[in-house]
C-alpha positions as CSV (number, residue, x, y, z in Angstrom):
1,M,-6.3,-29.5,-9.2
2,T,-5.8,-25.8,-10.0
3,D,-4.0,-24.0,-12.9
4,L,-1.2,-22.3,-11.1
5,S,-0.1,-20.2,-14.1
6,A,-3.2,-18.0,-13.5
7,P,-4.0,-15.9,-10.4
8,L,-5.5,-17.9,-7.6
9,A,-7.7,-17.1,-4.6
10,I,-7.8,-19.8,-1.9
11,V,-10.8,-19.4,0.4
12,V,-10.8,-21.4,3.6
13,M,-14.5,-21.7,4.6
14,G,-16.6,-23.1,7.4
15,V,-18.7,-22.1,10.4
16,S,-17.5,-19.7,13.0
17,G,-15.0,-21.5,15.2
18,S,-14.0,-24.1,12.7
19,G,-10.5,-22.8,12.6
20,K,-10.6,-21.1,9.1
21,S,-8.8,-17.9,10.1
22,T,-6.0,-19.8,11.9
23,V,-5.6,-22.3,9.0
24,A,-5.8,-19.6,6.3
25,A,-3.3,-17.3,8.0
26,Q,-0.8,-20.1,8.4
27,L,-1.3,-21.3,4.8
28,A,-0.7,-17.8,3.5
29,E,2.4,-17.5,5.6
30,S,3.7,-20.9,4.4
31,L,3.1,-19.9,0.8
32,G,4.5,-16.4,1.2
33,V,1.3,-14.8,-0.1
34,P,-1.1,-12.2,1.3
35,F,-3.8,-13.2,3.8
36,I,-7.2,-11.5,3.8
37,E,-9.5,-11.9,6.8
38,G,-13.0,-12.0,5.4
39,D,-14.5,-10.6,8.7
40,E,-12.6,-7.4,8.1
41,Y,-14.8,-6.7,5.1
42,H,-18.1,-6.8,7.1
43,P,-19.7,-3.4,7.4
44,A,-20.1,-2.1,11.0
45,R,-23.8,-2.8,11.0
46,N,-23.2,-6.6,10.3
47,I,-20.7,-6.8,13.2
48,E,-23.2,-4.9,15.4
49,K,-26.0,-7.4,14.5
50,M,-23.8,-10.4,15.1
51,S,-22.4,-9.0,18.4
52,A,-26.0,-8.6,19.5
53,G,-26.7,-12.2,18.8
54,V,-28.8,-11.5,15.6
55,A,-28.0,-13.8,12.7
56,L,-27.3,-12.1,9.4
57,E,-29.7,-12.3,6.5
58,D,-28.7,-12.7,2.9
59,S,-29.3,-9.0,2.2
60,D,-26.7,-8.3,4.9
61,R,-24.2,-10.6,3.3
62,W,-24.3,-9.7,-0.4
63,P,-22.4,-6.3,-0.1
64,W,-19.8,-8.0,2.2
65,L,-19.2,-10.9,-0.1
66,E,-18.9,-8.6,-3.2
67,S,-16.4,-6.4,-1.4
68,L,-14.4,-9.4,-0.3
69,G,-14.5,-11.0,-3.7
70,L,-13.2,-7.8,-5.4
71,A,-10.3,-7.6,-2.9
72,L,-9.5,-11.3,-3.5
73,G,-9.4,-10.8,-7.3
74,S,-7.4,-7.6,-7.1
75,T,-4.8,-9.1,-4.7
76,A,-4.6,-12.4,-6.7
77,R,-4.0,-10.5,-10.0
78,Q,-1.3,-8.3,-8.3
79,Q,0.4,-11.0,-6.2
80,G,-0.4,-14.2,-8.1
81,C,-2.1,-15.9,-5.1
82,V,-4.1,-14.8,-2.0
83,V,-5.5,-16.8,0.9
84,S,-8.7,-15.8,2.7
85,A,-10.8,-17.0,5.6
86,C,-14.5,-16.5,4.9
87,S,-17.5,-18.4,6.2
88,A,-19.0,-18.7,2.7
89,L,-21.7,-20.9,4.1
90,K,-24.0,-21.2,1.1
91,R,-23.2,-22.2,-2.5
92,S,-24.6,-18.9,-3.6
93,Y,-22.2,-17.0,-1.4
94,R,-19.3,-18.9,-2.9
95,E,-20.6,-18.1,-6.4
96,C,-20.8,-14.4,-5.5
97,L,-17.2,-14.5,-4.3
98,R,-16.1,-16.2,-7.5
99,K,-17.9,-13.8,-9.7
100,A,-16.7,-10.7,-7.9
101,A,-13.1,-12.0,-7.8
102,G,-13.0,-12.9,-11.4
103,V,-10.0,-15.3,-10.9
104,P,-9.9,-19.0,-10.3
105,M,-10.9,-19.8,-6.7
106,Q,-10.0,-22.9,-4.7
107,V,-12.5,-23.5,-1.8
108,V,-11.2,-25.4,1.2
109,F,-14.1,-26.5,3.5
110,L,-13.2,-27.2,7.1
111,R,-15.9,-29.6,8.1
112,A,-16.5,-29.3,11.9
113,D,-18.5,-31.1,14.5
114,P,-20.8,-28.8,16.5
115,A,-19.3,-30.0,19.8
116,L,-15.8,-29.1,18.7
117,V,-16.9,-25.7,17.5
118,R,-18.8,-25.0,20.8
119,E,-15.7,-25.9,22.7
120,R,-13.5,-23.7,20.6
121,M,-15.9,-20.8,20.8
122,S,-16.2,-21.0,24.6
123,T,-12.5,-20.6,25.0
124,R,-11.8,-17.8,22.5
125,G,-12.1,-14.2,23.4
126,G,-12.4,-10.9,21.6
127,H,-14.5,-12.2,18.7
128,F,-17.8,-10.6,17.8
129,M,-19.6,-13.9,16.9
130,P,-21.3,-15.2,20.1
131,P,-21.7,-18.9,20.6
132,S,-25.5,-18.3,20.6
133,L,-25.3,-17.9,16.7
134,L,-23.6,-21.3,16.2
135,E,-26.9,-23.1,15.6
136,S,-27.8,-20.6,12.8
137,Q,-24.4,-21.1,11.2
138,F,-25.0,-24.9,10.9
139,A,-28.5,-24.3,9.8
140,T,-27.3,-22.0,7.0
141,L,-24.4,-24.2,6.0
142,E,-24.5,-25.8,2.5
143,A,-21.4,-28.0,2.4
144,P,-19.7,-27.8,-1.0
145,D,-20.4,-30.8,-3.2
146,D,-18.2,-32.4,-5.8
147,S,-19.4,-30.1,-8.5
148,E,-17.7,-27.2,-6.8
149,G,-14.3,-28.9,-6.8
150,A,-13.8,-28.0,-3.1
151,L,-11.3,-29.6,-0.9
152,T,-13.0,-30.9,2.3
153,L,-10.9,-31.4,5.4
154,A,-11.7,-32.3,9.0
155,A,-11.5,-29.2,11.2
156,A,-10.4,-31.3,14.1
157,A,-7.0,-32.1,12.4
158,A,-3.9,-30.3,13.5
159,V,-3.3,-27.0,11.8
160,P,0.1,-27.9,10.3
161,A,-1.4,-31.1,8.8
162,L,-4.2,-29.1,7.3
163,V,-1.8,-26.6,5.8
164,V,0.3,-29.5,4.3
165,A,-2.9,-31.1,2.8
166,I,-4.0,-27.8,1.2
167,R,-0.6,-27.1,-0.2
168,H,-0.4,-30.6,-1.7
169,A,-3.9,-30.2,-3.2
170,V,-3.1,-26.8,-4.9
171,K,0.5,-27.9,-5.7
172,R,2.0,-24.6,-4.6
């Protein structure tokens, strides 16, 4: 699926609460490569907006995505591979990440049912994304199609099974 002789960025994407951070962190650990949490690249004003229940606009996202993409590219070139969790809800967001990274990028989409995500979000604490923004996440979501070469997996699957499936797909 991917040329592993070149640097590689693996981006685990999906709506908030789909499990992308958990899956991406465990994938990175299993591969022995760095993990980059996409949320850590949000400027403070984005986190303030989301914490207040205000959905981000594209103009809020572009600087965040470019910064994250640059970090992915730099880390992949230095380490050979990097894994990140990032919502990357629209195709244009994924294209921005790819362009900024400048290295091959494998997208892994965790397809999640709204009921599952609501349940997960209601039990997690300490996250800036309130459940009230879940509807806007699903409204914004443009699931990757075949032309993007993304791997689509069910977010409801067990995390170890998701990690194995991703590892198999990228043959790392």
